[in-house]
KOLZA-551888 format. One line per 4 residues: number of its first residue (from 0); for each residue x, z, y negated of N, C-alpha, C. Coordinates in Angstrom, 2 decimals, always signed. Layout:
NUM) X:Z:Y:X:Z:Y:X:Z:Y; ... .
END
This chain:
0) -21.74:+104.20:-277.19:-21.92:+104.32:-275.75:-22.22:+102.95:-275.16; -21.79:+102.71:-273.92:-21.96:+101.40:-273.32:-22.83:+101.52:-272.08; -23.25:+100.36:-271.60:-24.09:+100.33:-270.40:-23.29:+100.79:-269.19; -23.94:+101.51:-268.29:-23.33:+101.95:-267.05:-23.91:+101.11:-265.92 .
4) -23.07:+100.79:-264.94:-23.53:+99.95:-263.85:-23.23:+100.61:-262.51; -24.21:+100.60:-261.61:-24.03:+101.09:-260.25:-24.32:+99.93:-259.32; -23.32:+99.51:-258.55:-23.48:+98.36:-257.66:-24.10:+98.82:-256.35; -25.06:+98.05:-255.85:-25.78:+98.40:-254.64:-25.66:+97.27:-253.63 .
8) -25.51:+97.62:-252.37:-25.47:+96.60:-251.31:-26.82:+95.92:-251.20; -26.82:+94.60:-251.21:-28.06:+93.85:-251.15:-28.46:+93.58:-249.70; -29.73:+93.73:-249.36:-30.18:+93.37:-248.01:-29.93:+91.89:-247.75; -29.36:+91.59:-246.60:-29.00:+90.20:-246.30:-30.20:+89.32:-246.02 .
12) -31.35:+89.91:-245.69:-32.52:+89.11:-245.31:-33.47:+88.87:-246.48; -33.09:+89.27:-247.70:-33.95:+89.07:-248.85:-33.31:+88.10:-249.84; -34.13:+87.26:-250.42:-33.67:+86.35:-251.46:-34.55:+86.57:-252.69; -34.15:+85.95:-253.80:-34.91:+86.12:-255.03:-34.94:+84.80:-255.79 .
16) -35.97:+84.67:-256.63:-36.05:+83.53:-257.54:-35.29:+83.89:-258.81; -34.29:+83.09:-259.21:-33.56:+83.41:-260.43:-34.48:+83.48:-261.64; -34.02:+84.15:-262.68:-34.85:+84.43:-263.85:-35.53:+83.19:-264.41; -34.79:+82.09:-264.48:-35.33:+80.86:-265.05:-35.77:+79.87:-263.98 .
20) -35.90:+80.34:-262.74:-36.33:+79.46:-261.66:-35.19:+78.88:-260.86; -34.05:+78.61:-261.52:-32.86:+78.05:-260.88:-31.63:+78.69:-261.51; -30.59:+78.93:-260.68:-29.40:+79.60:-261.19:-28.77:+78.83:-262.35; -28.80:+77.51:-262.29:-28.12:+76.74:-263.33:-28.84:+76.83:-264.68 .
24) -30.09:+77.32:-264.66:-30.83:+77.49:-265.91:-30.67:+78.89:-266.52; -29.96:+79.79:-265.83:-29.83:+81.17:-266.32:-29.34:+81.25:-267.77; -28.33:+80.46:-268.17:-27.88:+80.55:-269.57:-28.97:+80.20:-270.59; -30.00:+79.46:-270.15:-31.08:+79.06:-271.05:-32.29:+79.98:-270.97 .
28) -32.20:+81.02:-270.15:-33.38:+81.85:-269.88:-33.95:+82.49:-271.14; -33.13:+83.16:-271.91:-33.63:+83.86:-273.10:-34.26:+82.89:-274.09; -33.64:+81.74:-274.27:-34.20:+80.74:-275.18:-35.54:+80.24:-274.65; -35.62:+79.99:-273.35:-36.86:+79.50:-272.77:-37.99:+80.50:-272.89 .
32) -37.69:+81.78:-272.65:-38.71:+82.82:-272.77:-39.22:+82.90:-274.21; -38.30:+82.83:-275.16:-38.69:+82.91:-276.56:-39.61:+81.76:-276.96; -39.30:+80.56:-276.48:-40.05:+79.37:-276.88:-41.37:+79.25:-276.13; -41.37:+79.57:-274.84:-42.51:+79.25:-273.98:-43.49:+80.40:-273.77 .
36) -43.16:+81.62:-274.20:-44.03:+82.75:-273.85:-44.51:+83.58:-275.04; -44.22:+83.16:-276.28:-44.57:+84.00:-277.44:-44.00:+85.40:-277.24; -42.71:+85.43:-276.90:-42.04:+86.64:-276.45:-42.21:+87.82:-277.40; -42.03:+87.58:-278.69:-42.07:+88.71:-279.62:-43.43:+89.40:-279.57 .
40) -44.50:+88.61:-279.44:-45.84:+89.22:-279.44:-46.06:+90.09:-278.22; -45.78:+89.57:-277.02:-46.10:+90.37:-275.85:-45.09:+91.49:-275.62; -43.82:+91.28:-275.97:-42.86:+92.38:-275.83:-43.19:+93.51:-276.80; -43.56:+93.17:-278.02:-43.95:+94.20:-278.98:-45.17:+94.97:-278.47 .
44) -46.16:+94.25:-277.96:-47.35:+94.90:-277.41:-47.00:+95.77:-276.21; -46.05:+95.33:-275.39:-45.67:+96.09:-274.21:-44.96:+97.40:-274.59; -44.07:+97.34:-275.56:-43.39:+98.56:-276.01:-44.39:+99.53:-276.62; -45.34:+99.00:-277.40:-46.38:+99.88:-277.98:-47.21:+100.53:-276.88 .
48) -47.53:+99.78:-275.84:-48.30:+100.33:-274.73:-47.46:+101.35:-273.95; -46.18:+101.09:-273.80:-45.28:+101.97:-273.05:-45.12:+103.32:-273.74; -45.15:+103.33:-275.07:-45.04:+104.56:-275.87:-43.84:+105.40:-275.44; -42.63:+104.87:-275.55:-41.46:+105.66:-275.11:-41.32:+106.94:-275.92 .
52) -41.00:+108.03:-275.21:-40.81:+109.34:-275.82:-39.42:+109.86:-275.46; -38.87:+110.79:-276.26:-37.52:+111.27:-275.99:-37.32:+111.84:-274.59; -38.36:+112.46:-274.02:-38.21:+113.09:-272.70:-38.39:+112.10:-271.56; -38.77:+110.88:-271.84:-39.10:+109.91:-270.78:-37.86:+109.48:-270.00 .
56) -38.09:+109.19:-268.73:-37.16:+108.43:-267.90:-37.87:+107.12:-267.57; -37.38:+106.01:-268.12:-38.07:+104.72:-268.00:-37.21:+103.76:-267.20; -37.82:+103.15:-266.20:-37.13:+102.19:-265.34:-37.75:+100.81:-265.55; -36.90:+99.82:-265.77:-37.34:+98.43:-265.92:-37.02:+97.69:-264.63 .
60) -38.05:+97.30:-263.90:-37.89:+96.59:-262.64:-37.79:+95.09:-262.93; -36.68:+94.48:-262.51:-36.43:+93.08:-262.85:-36.06:+92.96:-264.31; -35.11:+93.79:-264.73:-34.79:+93.91:-266.16:-34.13:+92.66:-266.74; -33.62:+91.77:-265.89:-33.04:+90.53:-266.38:-31.92:+90.74:-267.37 .
64) -31.96:+90.02:-268.47:-30.88:+90.09:-269.45:-31.03:+91.26:-270.41; -32.00:+92.14:-270.18:-32.09:+93.39:-270.92:-32.86:+93.35:-272.22; -33.59:+92.29:-272.49:-34.31:+92.17:-273.77:-35.27:+93.33:-274.00; -36.04:+93.68:-272.98:-37.02:+94.75:-273.15:-36.33:+96.10:-273.29 .
68) -35.32:+96.37:-272.48:-34.63:+97.65:-272.55:-33.98:+97.88:-273.91; -33.48:+96.83:-274.53:-32.90:+96.97:-275.87:-33.99:+97.39:-276.85; -35.15:+96.79:-276.76:-36.25:+97.16:-277.66:-36.66:+98.62:-277.45; -36.75:+99.03:-276.19:-37.14:+100.41:-275.91:-36.06:+101.37:-276.38 .
72) -34.80:+101.02:-276.12:-33.70:+101.87:-276.54:-33.61:+102.04:-278.04; -33.88:+100.99:-278.77:-33.86:+101.09:-280.23:-35.06:+101.87:-280.75; -36.20:+101.76:-280.05:-37.40:+102.47:-280.49:-37.25:+103.98:-280.31; -36.62:+104.38:-279.21:-36.44:+105.81:-278.90:-35.07:+105.99:-278.28 .
76) -34.03:+106.15:-279.08:-32.65:+106.17:-278.58:-32.36:+107.24:-277.54; -33.08:+108.36:-277.54:-32.78:+109.44:-276.61:-33.46:+109.30:-275.26; -34.26:+108.28:-275.09:-34.93:+108.05:-273.80:-33.90:+107.62:-272.75; -34.01:+108.16:-271.54:-33.13:+107.73:-270.45:-33.66:+106.41:-269.88 .
80) -32.82:+105.39:-269.87:-33.24:+104.05:-269.46:-32.43:+103.59:-268.25; -33.13:+102.95:-267.31:-32.51:+102.43:-266.08:-33.04:+101.03:-265.85; -32.15:+100.10:-265.50:-32.56:+98.74:-265.19:-32.22:+98.37:-263.76; -33.11:+97.64:-263.11:-32.91:+97.17:-261.74:-33.16:+95.68:-261.70 .
84) -32.24:+94.93:-261.08:-32.41:+93.48:-260.94:-31.51:+93.00:-259.79; -31.96:+92.00:-259.02:-31.14:+91.53:-257.90:-30.07:+90.51:-258.30; -30.09:+90.05:-259.55:-29.22:+88.94:-259.96:-28.03:+89.46:-260.76; -26.83:+89.44:-260.17:-25.65:+89.93:-260.90:-25.37:+89.15:-262.18 .
88) -25.71:+87.88:-262.21:-25.42:+87.06:-263.39:-26.22:+87.53:-264.60; -27.50:+87.85:-264.41:-28.28:+88.30:-265.56:-27.91:+89.73:-265.94; -27.51:+90.55:-264.97:-27.08:+91.90:-265.30:-25.79:+91.90:-266.11; -24.92:+90.94:-265.85:-23.71:+90.83:-266.67:-24.07:+90.51:-268.11 .
92) -25.07:+89.66:-268.30:-25.54:+89.36:-269.65:-26.18:+90.59:-270.28; -26.91:+91.36:-269.46:-27.53:+92.57:-269.97:-26.48:+93.57:-270.43; -25.42:+93.74:-269.67:-24.37:+94.67:-270.05:-23.76:+94.31:-271.40; -23.53:+93.03:-271.60:-22.99:+92.57:-272.88:-23.95:+92.91:-274.02 .
96) -25.23:+92.68:-273.79:-26.24:+92.96:-274.80:-26.33:+94.45:-275.10; -26.30:+95.29:-274.09:-26.38:+96.73:-274.30:-25.16:+97.24:-275.06; -23.99:+96.75:-274.70:-22.77:+97.18:-275.38:-22.82:+96.83:-276.86; -23.31:+95.63:-277.16:-23.41:+95.20:-278.56:-24.39:+96.07:-279.33 .
100) -25.43:+96.56:-278.64:-26.44:+97.39:-279.29:-26.05:+98.87:-279.31; -24.95:+99.22:-278.65:-24.52:+100.61:-278.60:-25.39:+101.49:-277.72; -25.99:+100.90:-276.68:-26.90:+101.63:-275.80:-26.24:+101.96:-274.47; -26.53:+103.14:-273.95:-26.05:+103.55:-272.64:-27.21:+103.43:-271.65 .
104) -27.14:+102.43:-270.78:-28.23:+102.14:-269.87:-27.66:+101.96:-268.47; -28.24:+102.64:-267.52:-27.80:+102.58:-266.13:-28.39:+101.36:-265.45; -27.54:+100.58:-264.77:-27.99:+99.36:-264.12:-27.73:+99.43:-262.62; -28.69:+98.91:-261.85:-28.56:+98.82:-260.40:-28.85:+97.39:-259.96 .
108) -28.06:+96.89:-259.03:-28.34:+95.60:-258.41:-29.20:+95.84:-257.18; -30.41:+95.32:-257.20:-31.30:+95.53:-256.06:-32.66:+94.92:-256.31; -33.50:+94.98:-255.31:-34.82:+94.38:-255.35:-35.88:+95.39:-255.77; -37.02:+94.88:-256.21:-38.11:+95.75:-256.63:-38.56:+96.66:-255.50 .
112) -38.55:+96.16:-254.27:-38.98:+96.97:-253.13:-38.02:+98.12:-252.85; -36.84:+98.12:-253.48:-35.86:+99.18:-253.31:-35.91:+100.23:-254.41; -36.91:+100.17:-255.28:-36.92:+101.03:-256.46:-36.76:+102.50:-256.11; -37.56:+103.01:-255.19:-37.48:+104.42:-254.83:-36.12:+104.76:-254.23 .
116) -35.60:+103.88:-253.40:-34.29:+104.11:-252.78:-33.17:+104.13:-253.83; -33.21:+103.19:-254.75:-32.16:+103.10:-255.76:-32.18:+104.30:-256.71; -33.36:+104.84:-256.97:-33.47:+105.98:-257.88:-33.06:+107.28:-257.20; -33.00:+107.29:-255.87:-32.40:+108.38:-255.11:-32.98:+109.74:-255.48 .
120) -34.30:+109.82:-255.49:-34.95:+111.10:-255.71:-35.31:+111.39:-257.15; -34.75:+110.64:-258.10:-35.17:+110.83:-259.49:-36.59:+110.29:-259.65; -37.41:+110.99:-260.42:-38.81:+110.61:-260.55:-39.07:+110.19:-261.99; -39.07:+108.91:-262.27:-39.30:+108.45:-263.65:-40.70:+108.77:-264.13 .
124) -40.82:+108.91:-265.44:-42.13:+109.11:-266.04:-42.87:+107.79:-266.19; -42.10:+106.70:-266.37:-42.72:+105.40:-266.59:-41.86:+104.31:-265.95; -42.53:+103.34:-265.37:-41.86:+102.15:-264.83:-42.52:+100.94:-265.47; -41.69:+99.99:-265.86:-42.17:+98.80:-266.55:-41.59:+97.57:-265.87 .
128) -42.32:+96.48:-265.90:-41.83:+95.22:-265.34:-42.44:+94.07:-266.12; -41.64:+93.07:-266.43:-42.15:+91.93:-267.19:-41.68:+90.61:-266.59; -42.60:+89.70:-266.42:-42.35:+88.35:-265.92:-41.58:+88.35:-264.60; -41.95:+89.27:-263.72:-41.29:+89.39:-262.41:-42.27:+89.10:-261.28 .
132) -43.45:+89.73:-261.30:-44.33:+89.69:-260.14:-44.84:+88.29:-259.82; -44.95:+87.43:-260.82:-45.43:+86.07:-260.50:-44.43:+85.30:-259.66; -43.16:+85.73:-259.63:-42.14:+85.04:-258.85:-42.03:+85.56:-257.42; -42.65:+86.70:-257.12:-42.47:+87.34:-255.82:-43.45:+86.82:-254.78 .
136) -43.00:+86.63:-253.53:-43.95:+86.37:-252.45:-44.94:+87.52:-252.32; -46.10:+87.26:-251.73:-47.14:+88.28:-251.66:-46.64:+89.56:-251.00; -45.92:+89.45:-249.89:-45.46:+90.67:-249.22:-44.49:+91.45:-250.10; -43.73:+90.74:-250.95:-42.82:+91.43:-251.86:-43.57:+92.05:-253.03 .
140) -44.62:+91.41:-253.49:-45.46:+92.03:-254.52:-45.97:+93.37:-254.01; -46.49:+93.37:-252.79:-47.07:+94.59:-252.21:-45.99:+95.64:-251.97; -44.84:+95.23:-251.43:-43.76:+96.18:-251.16:-43.21:+96.76:-252.45; -43.10:+95.93:-253.48:-42.59:+96.40:-254.76:-43.51:+97.45:-255.37 .
144) -44.80:+97.19:-255.36:-45.76:+98.14:-255.93:-45.79:+99.43:-255.14; -45.66:+99.34:-253.82:-45.63:+100.56:-253.00:-44.40:+101.40:-253.34; -43.25:+100.75:-253.52:-42.02:+101.47:-253.85:-42.09:+102.07:-255.25; -42.68:+101.35:-256.18:-42.86:+101.87:-257.54:-43.75:+103.11:-257.52 .
148) -44.84:+103.03:-256.76:-45.75:+104.18:-256.66:-45.01:+105.38:-256.07; -44.20:+105.14:-255.03:-43.46:+106.23:-254.40:-42.43:+106.83:-255.35; -41.87:+106.02:-256.23:-40.82:+106.50:-257.13:-41.36:+107.32:-258.28; -42.52:+106.97:-258.80:-43.07:+107.64:-259.98:-43.46:+109.08:-259.68 .
152) -43.30:+109.94:-260.67:-43.81:+111.31:-260.54:-45.33:+111.30:-260.71; -45.98:+112.39:-260.32:-47.43:+112.51:-260.51:-47.76:+112.36:-261.99; -48.74:+111.52:-262.29:-49.09:+111.22:-263.67:-48.22:+110.16:-264.30; -47.25:+109.65:-263.54:-46.38:+108.60:-264.06:-47.12:+107.29:-264.27 .
156) -46.60:+106.49:-265.17:-47.29:+105.27:-265.59:-46.54:+104.01:-265.15; -47.29:+103.01:-264.74:-46.76:+101.68:-264.46:-47.30:+100.72:-265.50; -46.41:+99.98:-266.15:-46.79:+98.99:-267.15:-46.22:+97.63:-266.74; -47.07:+96.63:-266.68:-46.65:+95.29:-266.27:-47.10:+94.28:-267.32 .
160) -46.19:+93.39:-267.70:-46.53:+92.21:-268.50:-46.17:+90.99:-267.67; -47.17:+90.19:-267.34:-46.89:+89.02:-266.49:-48.06:+88.04:-266.60; -47.83:+86.88:-266.03:-48.92:+85.90:-265.97:-50.02:+86.46:-265.08; -51.22:+86.51:-265.62:-52.36:+87.02:-264.88:-53.40:+85.93:-264.68 .
164) -54.64:+86.33:-264.61:-55.74:+85.38:-264.43:-55.73:+84.35:-265.55; -55.63:+83.07:-265.17:-55.67:+81.98:-266.15:-57.14:+81.59:-266.35; -57.73:+82.09:-267.42:-59.17:+82.06:-267.56:-59.72:+80.72:-268.06; -58.93:+79.98:-268.80:-59.43:+78.72:-269.36:-58.73:+77.53:-268.71 .
168) -59.35:+76.39:-268.87:-58.76:+75.17:-268.31:-57.40:+74.89:-268.95; -57.30:+75.09:-270.26:-56.04:+74.85:-270.94:-54.94:+75.75:-270.41; -55.22:+77.05:-270.25:-54.20:+77.98:-269.75:-53.79:+77.62:-268.32; -54.73:+77.20:-267.50:-54.39:+76.80:-266.13:-53.48:+75.59:-266.13 .
172) -53.78:+74.61:-267.00:-52.96:+73.39:-267.07:-51.55:+73.73:-267.55; -51.44:+74.57:-268.58:-50.12:+74.95:-269.09:-49.34:+75.73:-268.04; -50.01:+76.63:-267.34:-49.35:+77.42:-266.30:-48.80:+76.52:-265.20; -49.61:+75.57:-264.77:-49.15:+74.65:-263.72:-48.00:+73.77:-264.20 .
176) -48.09:+73.33:-265.44:-47.09:+72.40:-265.96:-45.74:+73.06:-266.18; -45.75:+74.34:-266.57:-44.49:+75.01:-266.92:-44.06:+75.96:-265.80; -44.83:+77.01:-265.57:-44.41:+78.06:-264.64:-44.31:+77.54:-263.21; -45.33:+76.83:-262.75:-45.30:+76.40:-261.36:-44.32:+75.27:-261.13 .
180) -43.98:+74.51:-262.15:-42.92:+73.52:-262.01:-41.56:+74.16:-261.84; -41.37:+75.32:-262.48:-40.08:+76.03:-262.39:-40.02:+76.95:-261.17; -41.09:+77.71:-260.93:-41.06:+78.77:-259.92:-41.81:+78.42:-258.64; -42.44:+77.24:-258.59:-43.19:+76.87:-257.40:-44.61:+77.39:-257.44 .
184) -45.44:+76.92:-256.52:-46.86:+77.26:-256.51:-47.21:+78.43:-255.60; -46.52:+78.53:-254.47:-46.92:+79.49:-253.43:-46.95:+80.92:-253.96; -45.87:+81.34:-254.62:-45.77:+82.73:-255.07:-46.53:+82.98:-256.37; -46.65:+81.95:-257.19:-47.24:+82.12:-258.52:-48.76:+82.02:-258.54 .
188) -49.33:+81.30:-257.59:-50.77:+81.04:-257.61:-51.61:+82.32:-257.52; -51.22:+83.32:-256.69:-52.03:+84.55:-256.66:-52.14:+85.22:-258.03; -51.06:+85.20:-258.81:-51.14:+85.77:-260.16:-52.16:+85.02:-261.00; -52.12:+83.69:-260.92:-53.02:+82.87:-261.72:-54.48:+83.12:-261.35 .
192) -54.72:+83.61:-260.15:-56.08:+83.92:-259.70:-56.46:+85.38:-259.94; -55.56:+86.13:-260.58:-55.89:+87.48:-260.99:-55.69:+88.56:-259.95; -54.68:+88.41:-259.08:-54.51:+89.33:-257.97:-53.87:+90.66:-258.37; -53.14:+90.72:-259.46:-52.32:+91.90:-259.74:-53.11:+93.22:-259.83 .
196) -54.22:+93.28:-260.56:-54.94:+94.56:-260.60:-55.35:+95.07:-259.22; -55.79:+94.18:-258.35:-56.18:+94.59:-257.00:-54.98:+95.10:-256.23; -53.84:+94.44:-256.38:-52.64:+94.89:-255.68:-52.18:+96.25:-256.20; -52.27:+96.47:-257.50:-51.90:+97.76:-258.07:-52.80:+98.87:-257.53 .
200) -54.10:+98.60:-257.46:-55.03:+99.58:-256.90:-54.71:+99.85:-255.43; -54.40:+98.79:-254.69:-54.07:+98.94:-253.28:-52.81:+99.75:-253.04; -51.91:+99.75:-254.03:-50.66:+100.51:-253.91:-50.84:+101.98:-254.26; -52.02:+102.36:-254.77:-52.27:+103.76:-255.05:-52.52:+104.11:-256.50 .
204) -52.68:+103.08:-257.34:-53.02:+103.33:-258.74:-54.54:+103.18:-258.87; -55.27:+104.30:-258.95:-56.73:+104.23:-258.83:-57.43:+103.56:-260.01; -56.87:+103.67:-261.19:-57.51:+103.10:-262.37:-56.53:+102.15:-263.05; -56.79:+100.88:-262.96:-55.90:+99.86:-263.52:-56.62:+99.15:-264.66 .
208) -55.94:+99.05:-265.79:-56.51:+98.37:-266.96:-55.72:+97.10:-267.27; -56.42:+96.04:-267.58:-55.82:+94.88:-268.24:-56.05:+95.10:-269.73; -55.01:+95.42:-270.46:-55.18:+95.90:-271.83:-55.20:+94.79:-272.87; -54.56:+93.67:-272.59:-54.55:+92.57:-273.54:-54.21:+91.28:-272.80 .
212) -54.72:+90.17:-273.28:-54.41:+88.85:-272.74:-53.89:+88.00:-273.90; -52.69:+87.45:-273.72:-52.03:+86.71:-274.78:-51.84:+85.26:-274.35; -52.51:+84.30:-274.99:-52.28:+82.90:-274.66:-50.90:+82.45:-275.13; -50.22:+81.66:-274.30:-48.88:+81.17:-274.64:-48.77:+79.70:-274.24 .
216) -47.70:+79.02:-274.65:-47.52:+77.62:-274.25:-47.29:+77.42:-272.76; -47.14:+78.52:-272.00:-46.92:+78.39:-270.56:-48.02:+79.07:-269.74; -49.15:+79.36:-270.37:-50.24:+80.07:-269.72:-50.43:+81.43:-270.34; -51.48:+82.13:-269.94:-51.75:+83.43:-270.56:-50.97:+84.54:-269.85 .
220) -50.45:+85.48:-270.66:-49.74:+86.65:-270.16:-50.63:+87.87:-270.38; -50.80:+88.65:-269.32:-51.64:+89.85:-269.37:-50.76:+91.10:-269.33; -51.20:+92.14:-270.02:-50.58:+93.45:-269.92:-51.49:+94.35:-269.09; -50.88:+95.06:-268.13:-51.61:+95.94:-267.24:-51.04:+97.36:-267.34 .
224) -51.90:+98.34:-267.08:-51.45:+99.74:-267.05:-52.13:+100.45:-265.88; -51.32:+101.17:-265.10:-51.84:+101.98:-264.02:-51.17:+103.34:-264.04; -51.87:+104.39:-263.63:-51.34:+105.76:-263.63:-51.41:+106.32:-262.22; -50.29:+106.88:-261.77:-50.26:+107.54:-260.46:-50.97:+108.88:-260.57 .
228) -51.95:+109.10:-259.74:-52.75:+110.32:-259.85:-52.12:+111.50:-259.12; -51.39:+111.22:-258.03:-50.80:+112.33:-257.28:-49.58:+111.84:-256.52 .
END
């Protein structure tokens, strides 16, 4: 089975930061993530936290080149998987990866704030996002979380792996040197100050946990979990 793709009209007034910070770096994105983020450790921890089950409908917001979805698909082949990303170039790479892995995964071109609209009434059990929110402007962080909350069914789970509070001087220096050099300071600084749990709570997730903090060569990456109560 191969990946399925559904093309969506993009809002003309919205822009996005490419996966690697610049479009010309897209071919190097997977290599950069592997080298600079201790990818295997945090992706493994994220899949374990996600606990995919055969009955799950799991949506990856900002799925990029599909690395996480492949791991989830291999862990539980019968899980229904959906990927959303605004960048057609990385989705093309994801399709190639899914086809090689023999996975059938539905893809949509769109923004995180469009999650509920793109899912068109389907209510996923779990939504996951990795290395996306630090790139979003504050209003997009808030809009994305609101849309995710609206899309999830009651009791549905949100799992995020991203740069969070940079607790030590070393992690702050690494974050500034790597992430903020690539993605800029304005959108990334709130993450470094630990804003994500508060934003998740503000979007309607009453109990938010930071489950693990992983130091990396580009700053610390935190895993978060929130559950929609109603």
